[in-house]
N, C-alpha and C positions, 0 to 999 in steps of 0.2 A: 474458536474456529473448529469446525468439524472436518472430517476427512472427505476427500472428493466424492467417494461413493455414497456419502450421506447428504451431500449438498442438494437442496431442493431444486428440481427442474420442472415442477408441475406448472409453473407460471409461463413456460415457453410453449410454442406450438409443438405438437407431437412430432412433426417432421424434423424438428431441430434438436430434440432432446438428447439424442445420441451424440450429436456434435458438441452440444453444450457440456455433456458429461466428459467427453474427451478433452475439451478445452479446459475444464476445471482441473483435470488430472495433469495436463501439460503445465498449467500455471503452478500447481502445487509442486511438481517436480522441479521446475525452474527456481522456485523459491528455496527449496531444500538445497539445490546446488549452490545458489547464491550465498545462503547462510553457511553452507559447508566451506566454501572458499574463504569467506570472511572469518569464520571460526578458526580455520587452519592458520591463516595469517595472524590472527590474534594470539594463538598459542605460541607461534614462533617469536612474536614481538615481546611477549611477556615471559619467555622461557627462562630468562636470567633472574626473574623475580618470583615466579610462581610455577609449581610443578604442572605438567601438562594437563592432568585430569582436573586439578583445581582451576587452571586457566579456562578450561572448557566450561566449567560451571560458572565461573566469573563472567564469561561471555553471555550466558543466559541471564545473568543478573543485570547487565548494563545494556543489553539489546532486547527489545520486546519480541518475544517468540512465544507463540501459543503452545500450550502444554502438549497438544496432539502432534505438533511438528518437532518437538525437542528430540524425541528418540530417533527418528529418521536422520536428523542432523548429527546427533552423536555418532550414529553408526557410520555415516558417510565421512565425517571428519576423522574419526579414529582409524577407519579403514585406509585412509589416504595419508595418515600421519607417519612421517619418518623420524623416529625418535633419535636415531644416530646423527641426524643433521641439525638437531636443535642446539642452540647455544647452551653452554654449561651455566648452572645457577651460580649467581654471585654469593659467596659465603657471607653471612651476617656475623658481626662481632659477638663473641660469647665471653663469659667470665669463668675463669677457672682458678682453682686453688684458693689462696688467701684472698684474692680479689672478691670472691663471693661474700666475704665478711665485711666488705666496704659498702655501707648503705648508700653512700653518694653515687658509687659506681653502678650499683643495682638500679637505682632510680634513673640514672642517666641512660642505662641500657634499655629500660622499659620505655622511656620517652623516645629513644631513637627508634625502637621497633614499632611503636605506635605511629610515629611520624612516617616511617617507611611504608607501613600498611596504608595510611591515609593517602600518601603520594601514589601508591600503586592503584588505589581505587580511583583517584582523580584522573590518572592517565587512562585507566580502563574506560572511564565514562567518555573521555574524548575519543578514544579509538572506537568505542561502541557507537558514538554518534556518526563516525565515518562509515562504519559497517551498516548502520541504519539507512544512511543515504544510498548506499549501494543496493540494499534490499528494496528501498523505495523506487529506485530506477527500474528494478525488475518488475515491481508492481505496475509501474507506468507502462512498460512494454506489454505485460500481460493484459492490462486493461485495454490498450490499443488493439491488440489482436482480438480480444473478446468483442469490442465494439465493431470491428471490421467483420467478424463472423456474423453478427446480428444485423448488419447494415441492410436496410430494406424491410426489416421486421420490427426493429425497435430504434428509437432515437438514441443518439450518443449518450445523452444524460440518463435515459432509462437503462441502457446497457451498463453504464458505469455504476449506477445504483445497484444493479443486480450483482455485479462483480464485487463491489465493496461489501455488500451484505453477505455474500457467500464466504468471503475471506475475513470478515469481521475486523476490519481495520479500525484502529482508534480514530477518534474524530479528527485530530490534528493531521495524522498521516493520510486519512481519507480525503481531506480538503486539499492537501498537497498533490495527491495523485489525480484528483478530479481536475484541478487547475492545470496541471501539466498536460494531461490528455487533451483537454479542451484547447489549450494553446497549440498543441501539435496538429490538431485536425482543423483548426479555424480556417487556415488558408485554403485547403482543399474544399471545404464546405462552402466557403464564399465563392470560389471559382465555379463550383457546380451550380450554385444558385444563380450567378450572373449569366452562366451559359445556357440556362434553361429558358426556353421561350415562354412568355406569359400566356396563360390560358384564361382569358377574360370570361366573365359571365355573358352567355349569349344574349341576354336581354339588354346588355349595354352596348352591343355591336350595332352597326348600321342597319342590320336586318330586323332588329327588335323595335318595339314601340318607342316613339319619341317621347320626350318629356311633356310636350304640350298635349299629346294624345293621352298620356297617362293621367294628366291633370283633368282632362275633359271627362275621362271615364271614372274619375274618383267620385264618391258620394258627396252631395252638397254638405257644407258645414252646418252644424247644429246651431239654431238661432236661440236667442234668449227666451222667446215666447214658448219654444218647445220645452224649455227647462222649467217653466213655471208649473206648479201643481195645479190640477184642475179643481 
């Protein structure tokens, strides 16, 4: 994903390009805010297991975040982080003195620490999935606003495609966003279509030529004799 100022807007009408650029910037900022909130919550939930800075990097490991967006998220998250309010870290067991000479205790400690680390990563993936859901909801709202901005100029599907291309969503996330946006606008689009009066072809109205008149004016069918070579 590139930054909003570098997202392509050449495919839009000139009269809309400034509004599209602003919409990209607003969507970008809302994603940074959403990630910042989730990252701050993530750090608080893992404070007893992982130091704050390591927890922030762990967040980027378990939640898909583009490289260009990571630094703004770090800045926002750390700027709003209250270290004094974080829970204290749970001390892990250590070996001291003569216990360091016990090979069985050393092996047991190594296994415990490995298991503890694996459990931390497993929990982080689950919390990361929750954070990804929140970010997906932000994408859905952004895409809805973007489609509304371009209503009358582009179809919903085309507007969605442009948004997803600009923010370079992975295929799975892009499908989820597209499906949720379509589901959200389906009712209003159906109501608008049913409320619109039909505009039939003038030639099919009573004032146009009748079917019998059209048949009479049609050229005669080609006969078999005309098809024979001379």
